[in-house]
All heavy atoms as a GROMACS GRO file, in nm:
protein
  535
    1MET      N    1   4.759  10.346   2.036
    1MET     CA    2   4.793  10.207   2.005
    1MET      C    3   4.787  10.193   1.854
    1MET      O    4   4.693  10.238   1.790
    1MET     CB    5   4.689  10.117   2.074
    1MET     CG    6   4.725   9.973   2.066
    1MET     SD    7   4.606   9.865   2.147
    1MET     CE    8   4.634   9.902   2.317
    2SER      N    9   4.885  10.130   1.799
    2SER     CA   10   4.892  10.114   1.653
    2SER      C   11   4.790  10.003   1.606
    2SER      O   12   4.744   9.927   1.685
    2SER     CB   13   5.034  10.076   1.609
    2SER     OG   14   5.058   9.939   1.644
    3ASN      N   15   4.763  10.008   1.478
    3ASN     CA   16   4.671   9.910   1.422
    3ASN      C   17   4.718   9.767   1.440
    3ASN      O   18   4.637   9.676   1.467
    3ASN     CB   19   4.649   9.938   1.275
    3ASN     CG   20   4.558  10.058   1.253
    3ASN    OD1   21   4.490  10.102   1.341
    3ASN    ND2   22   4.563  10.113   1.129
    4SER      N   23   4.850   9.743   1.418
    4SER     CA   24   4.901   9.608   1.434
    4SER      C   25   4.890   9.562   1.585
    4SER      O   26   4.862   9.448   1.608
    4SER     CB   27   5.040   9.601   1.386
    4SER     OG   28   5.127   9.682   1.458
    5THR      N   29   4.915   9.651   1.674
    5THR     CA   30   4.901   9.617   1.819
    5THR      C   31   4.753   9.585   1.851
    5THR      O   32   4.724   9.495   1.922
    5THR     CB   33   4.952   9.734   1.905
    5THR    OG1   34   5.086   9.763   1.866
    5THR    CG2   35   4.950   9.695   2.050
    6GLN      N   36   4.663   9.661   1.795
    6GLN     CA   37   4.523   9.638   1.819
    6GLN      C   38   4.480   9.504   1.762
    6GLN      O   39   4.404   9.427   1.826
    6GLN     CB   40   4.435   9.748   1.755
    6GLN     CG   41   4.444   9.880   1.828
    6GLN     CD   42   4.371   9.988   1.757
    6GLN    OE1   43   4.326   9.974   1.642
    6GLN    NE2   44   4.350  10.104   1.819
    7LEU      N   45   4.529   9.469   1.646
    7LEU     CA   46   4.496   9.341   1.578
    7LEU      C   47   4.548   9.230   1.663
    7LEU      O   48   4.474   9.131   1.692
    7LEU     CB   49   4.552   9.334   1.439
    7LEU     CG   50   4.531   9.199   1.367
    7LEU    CD1   51   4.384   9.174   1.347
    7LEU    CD2   52   4.608   9.203   1.234
    8VAL      N   53   4.672   9.237   1.708
    8VAL     CA   54   4.734   9.132   1.794
    8VAL      C   55   4.648   9.116   1.926
    8VAL      O   56   4.622   9.006   1.964
    8VAL     CB   57   4.880   9.163   1.823
    8VAL    CG1   58   4.932   9.066   1.931
    8VAL    CG2   59   4.960   9.150   1.692
    9SER      N   60   4.610   9.224   1.983
    9SER     CA   61   4.531   9.220   2.105
    9SER      C   62   4.396   9.154   2.083
    9SER      O   63   4.356   9.069   2.161
    9SER     CB   64   4.514   9.365   2.157
    9SER     OG   65   4.433   9.362   2.273
   10LYS      N   66   4.330   9.190   1.970
   10LYS     CA   67   4.201   9.126   1.939
   10LYS      C   68   4.218   8.974   1.918
   10LYS      O   69   4.135   8.893   1.965
   10LYS     CB   70   4.139   9.188   1.813
   10LYS     CG   71   4.079   9.320   1.839
   10LYS     CD   72   4.019   9.377   1.713
   10LYS     CE   73   3.962   9.517   1.732
   10LYS     NZ   74   3.900   9.571   1.618
   11LEU      N   75   4.324   8.934   1.848
   11LEU     CA   76   4.347   8.794   1.821
   11LEU      C   77   4.371   8.716   1.952
   11LEU      O   78   4.314   8.607   1.972
   11LEU     CB   79   4.462   8.769   1.723
   11LEU     CG   80   4.435   8.800   1.583
   11LEU    CD1   81   4.566   8.795   1.500
   11LEU    CD2   82   4.331   8.703   1.528
   12TRP      N   83   4.451   8.777   2.043
   12TRP     CA   84   4.474   8.706   2.171
   12TRP      C   85   4.346   8.699   2.252
   12TRP      O   86   4.322   8.601   2.320
   12TRP     CB   87   4.584   8.771   2.249
   12TRP     CG   88   4.716   8.728   2.202
   12TRP    CD1   89   4.815   8.801   2.144
   12TRP    CD2   90   4.769   8.594   2.210
   12TRP    NE1   91   4.927   8.723   2.109
   12TRP    CE2   92   4.900   8.595   2.144
   12TRP    CE3   93   4.723   8.472   2.250
   12TRP    CZ2   94   4.976   8.482   2.136
   12TRP    CZ3   95   4.797   8.358   2.244
   12TRP    CH2   96   4.923   8.362   2.182
   13ASN      N   97   4.262   8.798   2.243
   13ASN     CA   98   4.135   8.793   2.314
   13ASN      C   99   4.048   8.677   2.259
   13ASN      O  100   3.985   8.607   2.340
   13ASN     CB  101   4.061   8.929   2.304
   13ASN     CG  102   4.120   9.031   2.392
   13ASN    OD1  103   4.192   9.007   2.483
   13ASN    ND2  104   4.094   9.156   2.355
   14TYR      N  105   4.043   8.666   2.124
   14TYR     CA  106   3.968   8.556   2.064
   14TYR      C  107   4.025   8.423   2.108
   14TYR      O  108   3.957   8.326   2.131
   14TYR     CB  109   3.962   8.566   1.912
   14TYR     CG  110   3.886   8.686   1.863
   14TYR    CD1  111   3.931   8.759   1.754
   14TYR    CD2  112   3.764   8.722   1.921
   14TYR    CE1  113   3.857   8.866   1.708
   14TYR    CE2  114   3.690   8.828   1.873
   14TYR     CZ  115   3.736   8.903   1.763
   14TYR     OH  116   3.664   9.007   1.719
   15CYS      N  117   4.160   8.417   2.109
   15CYS     CA  118   4.223   8.287   2.156
   15CYS      C  119   4.179   8.251   2.297
   15CYS      O  120   4.154   8.134   2.325
   15CYS     CB  121   4.374   8.303   2.152
   15CYS     SG  122   4.445   8.309   1.985
   16SER      N  123   4.171   8.352   2.380
   16SER     CA  124   4.133   8.325   2.523
   16SER      C  125   3.990   8.274   2.531
   16SER      O  126   3.962   8.182   2.603
   16SER     CB  127   4.148   8.452   2.608
   16SER     OG  128   4.282   8.491   2.611
   17ILE      N  129   3.902   8.337   2.450
   17ILE     CA  130   3.758   8.291   2.444
   17ILE      C  131   3.747   8.148   2.399
   17ILE      O  132   3.688   8.063   2.460
   17ILE     CB  133   3.681   8.384   2.360
   17ILE    CG1  134   3.670   8.524   2.425
   17ILE    CG2  135   3.542   8.326   2.334
   17ILE    CD1  136   3.613   8.634   2.336
   18LEU      N  137   3.820   8.119   2.288
   18LEU     CA  138   3.813   7.984   2.231
   18LEU      C  139   3.879   7.882   2.323
   18LEU      O  140   3.827   7.773   2.343
   18LEU     CB  141   3.879   7.979   2.089
   18LEU     CG  142   3.809   8.057   1.984
   18LEU    CD1  143   3.904   8.065   1.861
   18LEU    CD2  144   3.675   8.000   1.951
   19ARG      N  145   3.986   7.918   2.388
   19ARG     CA  146   4.055   7.825   2.482
   19ARG      C  147   3.962   7.799   2.599
   19ARG      O  148   3.948   7.681   2.643
   19ARG     CB  149   4.187   7.883   2.528
   19ARG     CG  150   4.263   7.796   2.622
   19ARG     CD  151   4.389   7.861   2.687
   19ARG     NE  152   4.336   7.970   2.774
   19ARG     CZ  153   4.376   8.094   2.762
   19ARG    NH1  154   4.460   8.129   2.672
   19ARG    NH2  155   4.327   8.190   2.839
   20ASP      N  156   3.895   7.905   2.649
   20ASP     CA  157   3.805   7.883   2.762
   20ASP      C  158   3.685   7.803   2.724
   20ASP      O  159   3.621   7.742   2.812
   20ASP     CB  160   3.759   8.023   2.817
   20ASP     CG  161   3.871   8.096   2.881
   20ASP    OD1  162   3.979   8.040   2.911
   20ASP    OD2  163   3.858   8.227   2.899
   21ASP      N  164   3.650   7.797   2.597
   21ASP     CA  165   3.541   7.707   2.551
   21ASP      C  166   3.588   7.564   2.528
   21ASP      O  167   3.507   7.488   2.482
   21ASP     CB  168   3.479   7.767   2.423
   21ASP     CG  169   3.392   7.886   2.444
   21ASP    OD1  170   3.352   7.909   2.563
   21ASP    OD2  171   3.358   7.955   2.350
   22GLY      N  172   3.712   7.533   2.555
   22GLY     CA  173   3.756   7.397   2.552
   22GLY      C  174   3.831   7.362   2.425
   22GLY      O  175   3.858   7.242   2.403
   23LEU      N  176   3.860   7.454   2.335
   23LEU     CA  177   3.931   7.424   2.209
   23LEU      C  178   4.078   7.413   2.241
   23LEU      O  179   4.134   7.493   2.322
   23LEU     CB  180   3.908   7.528   2.104
   23LEU     CG  181   3.782   7.500   2.022
   23LEU    CD1  182   3.660   7.562   2.088
   23LEU    CD2  183   3.796   7.572   1.880
   24SER      N  184   4.147   7.321   2.170
   24SER     CA  185   4.291   7.308   2.190
   24SER      C  186   4.357   7.420   2.110
   24SER      O  187   4.299   7.487   2.022
   24SER     CB  188   4.337   7.176   2.142
   24SER     OG  189   4.324   7.168   2.002
   25TYR      N  190   4.485   7.439   2.128
   25TYR     CA  191   4.571   7.537   2.058
   25TYR      C  192   4.556   7.521   1.904
   25TYR      O  193   4.527   7.612   1.834
   25TYR     CB  194   4.713   7.528   2.102
   25TYR     CG  195   4.806   7.621   2.029
   25TYR    CD1  196   4.813   7.753   2.057
   25TYR    CD2  197   4.885   7.570   1.923
   25TYR    CE1  198   4.900   7.836   1.987
   25TYR    CE2  199   4.970   7.652   1.853
   25TYR     CZ  200   4.978   7.788   1.888
   25TYR     OH  201   5.056   7.871   1.816
   26GLY      N  202   4.570   7.395   1.858
   26GLY     CA  203   4.560   7.373   1.718
   26GLY      C  204   4.426   7.405   1.659
   26GLY      O  205   4.413   7.454   1.549
   27ASP      N  206   4.322   7.377   1.738
   27ASP     CA  207   4.185   7.403   1.690
   27ASP      C  208   4.164   7.553   1.683
   27ASP      O  209   4.107   7.601   1.579
   27ASP     CB  210   4.080   7.344   1.782
   27ASP     CG  211   4.078   7.192   1.776
   27ASP    OD1  212   4.117   7.139   1.676
   27ASP    OD2  213   4.038   7.134   1.877
   28TYR      N  214   4.205   7.631   1.780
   28TYR     CA  215   4.173   7.774   1.773
   28TYR      C  216   4.261   7.844   1.672
   28TYR      O  217   4.220   7.945   1.612
   28TYR     CB  218   4.155   7.842   1.902
   28TYR     CG  219   4.271   7.861   1.998
   28TYR    CD1  220   4.367   7.958   1.966
   28TYR    CD2  221   4.278   7.788   2.113
   28TYR    CE1  222   4.474   7.970   2.058
   28TYR    CE2  223   4.381   7.808   2.200
   28TYR     CZ  224   4.481   7.902   2.175
   28TYR     OH  225   4.584   7.918   2.264
   29VAL      N  226   4.377   7.794   1.650
   29VAL     CA  227   4.465   7.856   1.544
   29VAL      C  228   4.403   7.833   1.410
   29VAL      O  229   4.397   7.924   1.326
   29VAL     CB  230   4.608   7.800   1.550
   29VAL    CG1  231   4.689   7.830   1.425
   29VAL    CG2  232   4.679   7.847   1.676
   30GLU      N  233   4.348   7.712   1.389
   30GLU     CA  234   4.277   7.683   1.264
   30GLU      C  235   4.157   7.777   1.248
   30GLU      O  236   4.135   7.836   1.139
   30GLU     CB  237   4.232   7.544   1.264
   30GLU     CG  238   4.151   7.501   1.139
   30GLU     CD  239   4.095   7.361   1.144
   30GLU    OE1  240   4.128   7.283   1.242
   30GLU    OE2  241   4.020   7.322   1.055
   31GLN      N  242   4.075   7.796   1.350
   31GLN     CA  243   3.959   7.884   1.340
   31GLN      C  244   3.998   8.025   1.311
   31GLN      O  245   3.934   8.091   1.227
   31GLN     CB  246   3.879   7.872   1.470
   31GLN     CG  247   3.823   7.730   1.496
   31GLN     CD  248   3.728   7.683   1.384
   31GLN    OE1  249   3.641   7.759   1.340
   31GLN    NE2  250   3.745   7.561   1.344
   32LEU      N  251   4.094   8.077   1.382
   32LEU     CA  252   4.139   8.214   1.364
   32LEU      C  253   4.200   8.238   1.224
   32LEU      O  254   4.181   8.340   1.161
   32LEU     CB  255   4.237   8.261   1.469
   32LEU     CG  256   4.171   8.272   1.608
   32LEU    CD1  257   4.276   8.300   1.713
   32LEU    CD2  258   4.068   8.382   1.608
   33THR      N  259   4.274   8.133   1.175
   33THR     CA  260   4.329   8.149   1.039
   33THR      C  261   4.214   8.156   0.935
   33THR      O  262   4.227   8.238   0.846
   33THR     CB  263   4.418   8.025   1.010
   33THR    OG1  264   4.520   8.016   1.114
   33THR    CG2  265   4.476   8.028   0.872
   34PHE      N  266   4.111   8.077   0.954
   34PHE     CA  267   4.000   8.078   0.863
   34PHE      C  268   3.926   8.213   0.866
   34PHE      O  269   3.891   8.273   0.764
   34PHE     CB  270   3.901   7.967   0.895
   34PHE     CG  271   3.788   7.960   0.802
   34PHE    CD1  272   3.808   7.933   0.665
   34PHE    CD2  273   3.656   7.978   0.843
   34PHE    CE1  274   3.703   7.926   0.574
   34PHE    CE2  275   3.552   7.976   0.751
   34PHE     CZ  276   3.577   7.947   0.619
   35LEU      N  277   3.909   8.267   0.984
   35LEU     CA  278   3.845   8.400   0.999
   35LEU      C  279   3.930   8.508   0.929
   35LEU      O  280   3.878   8.600   0.864
   35LEU     CB  281   3.826   8.437   1.147
   35LEU     CG  282   3.715   8.358   1.220
   35LEU    CD1  283   3.716   8.389   1.368
   35LEU    CD2  284   3.579   8.380   1.156
   36LEU      N  285   4.056   8.502   0.952
   36LEU     CA  286   4.150   8.603   0.887
   36LEU      C  287   4.142   8.592   0.737
   36LEU      O  288   4.143   8.686   0.663
   36LEU     CB  289   4.290   8.586   0.933
   36LEU     CG  290   4.320   8.637   1.076
   36LEU    CD1  291   4.457   8.597   1.118
   36LEU    CD2  292   4.299   8.794   1.078
   37PHE      N  293   4.138   8.467   0.686
   37PHE     CA  294   4.124   8.441   0.539
   37PHE      C  295   3.997   8.506   0.486
   37PHE      O  296   3.999   8.576   0.385
   37PHE     CB  297   4.128   8.290   0.509
   37PHE     CG  298   4.083   8.263   0.369
   37PHE    CD1  299   4.172   8.278   0.264
   37PHE    CD2  300   3.955   8.213   0.344
   37PHE    CE1  301   4.134   8.256   0.136
   37PHE    CE2  302   3.917   8.185   0.212
   37PHE     CZ  303   4.007   8.207   0.105
   38LEU      N  304   3.882   8.482   0.555
   38LEU     CA  305   3.757   8.543   0.512
   38LEU      C  306   3.762   8.694   0.511
   38LEU      O  307   3.719   8.756   0.419
   38LEU     CB  308   3.645   8.495   0.602
   38LEU     CG  309   3.599   8.349   0.592
   38LEU    CD1  310   3.492   8.316   0.687
   38LEU    CD2  311   3.553   8.318   0.446
   39LYS      N  312   3.819   8.751   0.613
   39LYS     CA  313   3.829   8.897   0.622
   39LYS      C  314   3.920   8.952   0.516
   39LYS      O  315   3.884   9.052   0.454
   39LYS     CB  316   3.882   8.933   0.764
   39LYS     CG  317   3.894   9.084   0.786
   39LYS     CD  318   3.760   9.156   0.776
   39LYS     CE  319   3.775   9.302   0.810
   39LYS     NZ  320   3.671   9.382   0.749
   40MET      N  321   4.032   8.892   0.492
   40MET     CA  322   4.123   8.937   0.383
   40MET      C  323   4.060   8.924   0.250
   40MET      O  324   4.073   9.014   0.163
   40MET     CB  325   4.258   8.864   0.396
   40MET     CG  326   4.336   8.901   0.517
   40MET     SD  327   4.484   8.799   0.541
   40MET     CE  328   4.577   8.843   0.396
   41ALA      N  329   3.987   8.815   0.228
   41ALA     CA  330   3.923   8.794   0.097
   41ALA      C  331   3.818   8.906   0.074
   41ALA      O  332   3.806   8.957  -0.036
   41ALA     CB  333   3.863   8.659   0.085
   42ASP      N  334   3.750   8.941   0.180
   42ASP     CA  335   3.648   9.047   0.173
   42ASP      C  336   3.716   9.183   0.145
   42ASP      O  337   3.669   9.256   0.054
   42ASP     CB  338   3.569   9.059   0.300
   42ASP     CG  339   3.467   9.165   0.301
   42ASP    OD1  340   3.375   9.159   0.212
   42ASP    OD2  341   3.471   9.264   0.383
   43GLU      N  342   3.824   9.214   0.206
   43GLU     CA  343   3.892   9.343   0.188
   43GLU      C  344   3.956   9.352   0.047
   43GLU      O  345   3.955   9.453  -0.011
   43GLU     CB  346   3.999   9.359   0.291
   43GLU     CG  347   3.942   9.392   0.427
   43GLU     CD  348   4.049   9.413   0.536
   43GLU    OE1  349   4.169   9.419   0.503
   43GLU    OE2  350   4.008   9.428   0.650
   44GLN      N  351   3.998   9.236  -0.005
   44GLN     CA  352   4.055   9.237  -0.142
   44GLN      C  353   3.944   9.258  -0.248
   44GLN      O  354   3.974   9.302  -0.357
   44GLN     CB  355   4.124   9.102  -0.171
   44GLN     CG  356   4.254   9.089  -0.092
   44GLN     CD  357   4.364   9.178  -0.150
   44GLN    OE1  358   4.385   9.186  -0.265
   44GLN    NE2  359   4.431   9.246  -0.058
   45SER      N  360   3.819   9.228  -0.214
   45SER     CA  361   3.709   9.243  -0.311
   45SER      C  362   3.650   9.381  -0.310
   45SER      O  363   3.570   9.420  -0.396
   45SER     CB  364   3.595   9.145  -0.276
   45SER     OG  365   3.533   9.180  -0.161
   46ARG      N  366   3.703   9.470  -0.223
   46ARG     CA  367   3.656   9.608  -0.208
   46ARG      C  368   3.757   9.703  -0.273
   46ARG      O  369   3.870   9.666  -0.305
   46ARG     CB  370   3.628   9.644  -0.063
   46ARG     CG  371   3.523   9.556  -0.001
   46ARG     CD  372   3.502   9.593   0.141
   46ARG     NE  373   3.410   9.501   0.208
   46ARG     CZ  374   3.277   9.511   0.201
   46ARG    NH1  375   3.220   9.610   0.138
   46ARG    NH2  376   3.202   9.418   0.264
   47SER      N  377   3.718   9.825  -0.280
   47SER     CA  378   3.805   9.934  -0.330
   47SER      C  379   3.923   9.950  -0.245
   47SER      O  380   3.909   9.938  -0.119
   47SER     CB  381   3.725  10.066  -0.347
   47SER     OG  382   3.802  10.159  -0.399
   48PRO      N  383   4.041   9.969  -0.292
   48PRO     CA  384   4.088   9.998  -0.424
   48PRO      C  385   4.129   9.874  -0.505
   48PRO      O  386   4.166   9.881  -0.620
   48PRO     CB  387   4.211  10.084  -0.401
   48PRO     CG  388   4.270  10.031  -0.280
   48PRO     CD  389   4.154   9.986  -0.192
   49TYR      N  390   4.115   9.754  -0.444
   49TYR     CA  391   4.162   9.632  -0.510
   49TYR      C  392   4.060   9.578  -0.612
   49TYR      O  393   4.101   9.536  -0.724
   49TYR     CB  394   4.197   9.521  -0.410
   49TYR     CG  395   4.294   9.570  -0.302
   49TYR    CD1  396   4.246   9.598  -0.171
   49TYR    CD2  397   4.423   9.599  -0.333
   49TYR    CE1  398   4.329   9.643  -0.077
   49TYR    CE2  399   4.512   9.646  -0.240
   49TYR     CZ  400   4.470   9.670  -0.108
   49TYR     OH  401   4.557   9.717  -0.012
   50ASN      N  402   3.933   9.568  -0.572
   50ASN     CA  403   3.822   9.523  -0.657
   50ASN      C  404   3.852   9.390  -0.728
   50ASN      O  405   3.812   9.372  -0.840
   50ASN     CB  406   3.789   9.631  -0.763
   50ASN     CG  407   3.739   9.756  -0.692
   50ASN    OD1  408   3.672   9.752  -0.596
   50ASN    ND2  409   3.780   9.872  -0.748
   51LYS      N  410   3.912   9.299  -0.655
   51LYS     CA  411   3.942   9.161  -0.713
   51LYS      C  412   3.815   9.076  -0.686
   51LYS      O  413   3.751   9.090  -0.589
   51LYS     CB  414   4.064   9.103  -0.641
   51LYS     CG  415   4.191   9.174  -0.668
   51LYS     CD  416   4.304   9.107  -0.601
   51LYS     CE  417   4.440   9.180  -0.629
   51LYS     NZ  418   4.546   9.117  -0.555
   52PRO      N  419   3.791   8.982  -0.781
   52PRO     CA  420   3.678   8.888  -0.750
   52PRO      C  421   3.710   8.801  -0.637
   52PRO      O  422   3.820   8.760  -0.617
   52PRO     CB  423   3.669   8.813  -0.883
   52PRO     CG  424   3.797   8.831  -0.951
   52PRO     CD  425   3.857   8.962  -0.900
   53SER      N  426   3.608   8.783  -0.553
   53SER     CA  427   3.630   8.700  -0.428
   53SER      C  428   3.634   8.551  -0.471
   53SER      O  429   3.551   8.501  -0.543
   53SER     CB  430   3.515   8.727  -0.332
   53SER     OG  431   3.533   8.647  -0.216
   54ALA      N  432   3.724   8.483  -0.401
   54ALA     CA  433   3.734   8.335  -0.421
   54ALA      C  434   3.636   8.264  -0.330
   54ALA      O  435   3.622   8.141  -0.339
   54ALA     CB  436   3.875   8.294  -0.388
   55VAL      N  437   3.570   8.338  -0.236
   55VAL     CA  438   3.480   8.274  -0.142
   55VAL      C  439   3.336   8.285  -0.194
   55VAL      O  440   3.290   8.392  -0.227
   55VAL     CB  441   3.495   8.348  -0.005
   55VAL    CG1  442   3.403   8.286   0.096
   55VAL    CG2  443   3.639   8.352   0.044
   56PRO      N  444   3.267   8.174  -0.200
   56PRO     CA  445   3.130   8.179  -0.250
   56PRO      C  446   3.034   8.263  -0.162
   56PRO      O  447   3.055   8.266  -0.042
   56PRO     CB  448   3.083   8.030  -0.242
   56PRO     CG  449   3.207   7.950  -0.232
   56PRO     CD  450   3.311   8.040  -0.166
   57LYS      N  451   2.939   8.322  -0.225
   57LYS     CA  452   2.837   8.396  -0.150
   57LYS      C  453   2.768   8.304  -0.053
   57LYS      O  454   2.745   8.193  -0.085
   57LYS     CB  455   2.729   8.456  -0.244
   57LYS     CG  456   2.785   8.560  -0.338
   57LYS     CD  457   2.807   8.689  -0.269
   57LYS     CE  458   2.850   8.793  -0.372
   57LYS     NZ  459   2.921   8.906  -0.319
   58GLY      N  460   2.740   8.352   0.064
   58GLY     CA  461   2.676   8.272   0.164
   58GLY      C  462   2.774   8.216   0.264
   58GLY      O  463   2.737   8.172   0.378
   59THR      N  464   2.902   8.211   0.224
   59THR     CA  465   3.002   8.158   0.314
   59THR      C  466   3.111   8.271   0.330
   59THR      O  467   3.219   8.239   0.383
   59THR     CB  468   3.074   8.030   0.263
   59THR    OG1  469   3.127   8.056   0.129
   59THR    CG2  470   2.970   7.920   0.248
   60ASP      N  471   3.086   8.390   0.286
   60ASP     CA  472   3.183   8.494   0.295
   60ASP      C  473   3.173   8.573   0.420
   60ASP      O  474   3.088   8.549   0.506
   60ASP     CB  475   3.167   8.583   0.169
   60ASP     CG  476   3.026   8.640   0.151
   60ASP    OD1  477   2.939   8.606   0.234
   60ASP    OD2  478   3.004   8.716   0.053
   61TRP      N  479   3.256   8.674   0.434
   61TRP     CA  480   3.267   8.758   0.552
   61TRP      C  481   3.135   8.827   0.580
   61TRP      O  482   3.086   8.822   0.699
   61TRP     CB  483   3.382   8.856   0.542
   61TRP     CG  484   3.402   8.939   0.661
   61TRP    CD1  485   3.370   9.071   0.682
   61TRP    CD2  486   3.464   8.899   0.788
   61TRP    NE1  487   3.406   9.110   0.807
   61TRP    CE2  488   3.460   9.006   0.874
   61TRP    CE3  489   3.515   8.777   0.834
   61TRP    CZ2  490   3.512   9.003   1.008
   61TRP    CZ3  491   3.566   8.772   0.960
   61TRP    CH2  492   3.563   8.883   1.046
   62PRO      N  493   3.071   8.895   0.490
   62PRO     CA  494   2.943   8.961   0.518
   62PRO      C  495   2.835   8.863   0.566
   62PRO      O  496   2.756   8.897   0.657
   62PRO     CB  497   2.904   9.025   0.388
   62PRO     CG  498   3.031   9.047   0.312
   62PRO     CD  499   3.118   8.930   0.353
   63SER      N  500   2.832   8.742   0.515
   63SER     CA  501   2.742   8.642   0.565
   63SER      C  502   2.769   8.602   0.704
   63SER      O  503   2.676   8.582   0.788
   63SER     CB  504   2.746   8.521   0.469
   63SER     OG  505   2.707   8.552   0.343
   64LEU      N  506   2.892   8.592   0.738
   64LEU     CA  507   2.933   8.562   0.879
   64LEU      C  508   2.892   8.671   0.971
   64LEU      O  509   2.834   8.650   1.077
   64LEU     CB  510   3.082   8.536   0.886
   64LEU     CG  511   3.138   8.504   1.026
   64LEU    CD1  512   3.078   8.370   1.072
   64LEU    CD2  513   3.286   8.494   1.018
   65LEU      N  514   2.910   8.792   0.930
   65LEU     CA  515   2.872   8.907   1.013
   65LEU      C  516   2.722   8.916   1.033
   65LEU      O  517   2.672   8.960   1.138
   65LEU     CB  518   2.921   9.041   0.952
   65LEU     CG  519   3.076   9.062   0.954
   65LEU    CD1  520   3.107   9.193   0.888
   65LEU    CD2  521   3.128   9.057   1.094
   66ALA      N  522   2.647   8.876   0.937
   66ALA     CA  523   2.502   8.881   0.943
   66ALA      C  524   2.449   8.782   1.051
   66ALA      O  525   2.336   8.804   1.102
   66ALA     CB  526   2.439   8.852   0.807
   67LYS      N  527   2.526   8.682   1.079
   67LYS     CA  528   2.483   8.581   1.180
   67LYS      C  529   2.508   8.639   1.316
   67LYS      O  530   2.473   8.600   1.413
   67LYS     CB  531   2.557   8.449   1.161
   67LYS     CG  532   2.517   8.385   1.029
   67LYS     CD  533   2.579   8.250   1.014
   67LYS     CE  534   2.536   8.195   0.881
   67LYS     NZ  535   2.522   8.054   0.882
   0.00000   0.00000   0.00000
């Protein structure tokens, strides 16, 4: 299975979980978009990109994972 297929599968699984918890389509799209933003910002701050993160410490991807 390719990386893009795995990503799509994971996203749909998260959509199912959020939908089953009572969130509407618009709500879970918003939540997943925010998670993707945090993950992409984290990846951009690592090698080989090494860009400064626009996300404040404590609200970034590693902080989310720690919870």
